[in-house]
Each structure stands twice: as C-alpha cells, then as structure tokens.
N, C-alpha and C positions, 0 to 999 in steps of 0.2 A: 729704814729702808730694808726690804726683804732681801735675803741672800739669792743669788741666781739658783734656778732649779738644780743645776749640776752640783751645787755646794750643799744641798739639803738632802738628808735621807728620809725625813718625814716633815710634813707640814701640818700645822694646826689651823683648821677652818672652823669658825663659829658660824653655824647656819642660822642661829637665832630661833626664837619661838615660832615664828611665822611658818617656817618650812618643816622643821622636825621638832614638834613640842616635846617629844620624849627624850631628846638628847641635845646637848649643847656643843660638844666638841667631837670632831671626827678626825682621826689620824689617817692621812693618806700616804701610803708608801710610793716612793718614786721609783720607777723602773727605767733603767738606762736604755736609750734607743741604740739602734745599730748606726755605724758610720755609713754615709751614703755609698762609699766605695765597696763596702762589704755586702751590699744587697745584690739580689738577682738583677739581671739586665732590664726586665720590664719595670721592676720596682725603682730601679736607678733612674730610668727615663722619667718617671713621675716626680721623683725627688729633685731631679735636675730642672724639670719644668717649674717646680715650686721655687727652687732657688732663683731662677731667672725672674719669676713674677714677684716674689716677696722678699728676695734677698737671702734666702735660706730655706731649707726644707722644713715643713711644719713638724713640730716636735711630736705630735700624736702620731704622724705617719712614720716617723723613725721608730716609734714603739711597735706600731702595726707591722713594720717591715721585719721584726724578729720572727714573725710567722706569716709567710706569704699567702696562706689561705685566708687569714684574717685580714690581711692588707687588701687582697682582692675583694673581699666582702664589703669592707668599709668603703673602698672606691666605688663599688657597684651601687651602694646606697646613695652616695653623693651624685653619682652619675645619673641614677634614677630620678632623684629630686630635680636635678638640672634639666633633664630631658622630658619629664613627664608633662610639664606645663600646668600641673595642678596647683603649684605654689609659685607666686611671683618670686623672682630671684632675690629681691630685697627681703622678703619675708623669710626665705631660706637662710639668708645671711643673719637675720635677727634671731632665728631659732638656734642656729649654730652658736651664736655668742651667748644666748641665754643658757643653753645646755653647758657650755664651757664655764660660765660663771657659777652655775650650780655645782659643778665638779671641782670648783676652786682652780680653774686654769687661768693663768695669767695671759689673757689674750692680747 
C-alpha cells in the first residue's frame, strides 16, 4: 500500500514504454498545499464548496491556492469547459481522470 501523499517527498511513477519510450521512471516532487483557512476569501469559498460536495477540498486546488492568479486561471478553465457546451460533462470528467492518471495523481 502506498503512503499518503503528505508522507511522501517524491513518488516514483513507471509510465511504461507505451507513453514515454525514452524513459522509464519519472520523479515527481510533491508540493504542500495551503490550509483552506489560509486562503483568500474567494478561494476559501470554492474550497468550502468542494468540501461540502466531496468531503474535502481537492488537493490540486490547495496547491493552486498558493498563487491566487493560478487558482483563478484553473477555475476559469474548468468553468469554461462546463459552460461551453462543446464537451459532454461525462467526457470532461473522463478527460480529467485521464490527465490525473497520466500525472500520477491518486484520484
């Protein structure tokens, strides 16, 4: 069983030959996120809504919250995908999970 993210300073991910044929192992440094109470009012509102919906704020958003401009950009991207109508919400969710898997995220 893998250690919780907070207990790891680096994670080893084997992407295999099918994704990156020129490398086998990638080291990913983990960055600590901010505490929800340490964030700006608008950021805190989003984190609180995530906690209500999923039982806790999403870890990537805690990292984005370290830089409010990046947080707003990421939220704008997901908001644009949700409101554009170009992609079915189910497809957006699948894309999100695929990107997370490629990045070694424990979704």
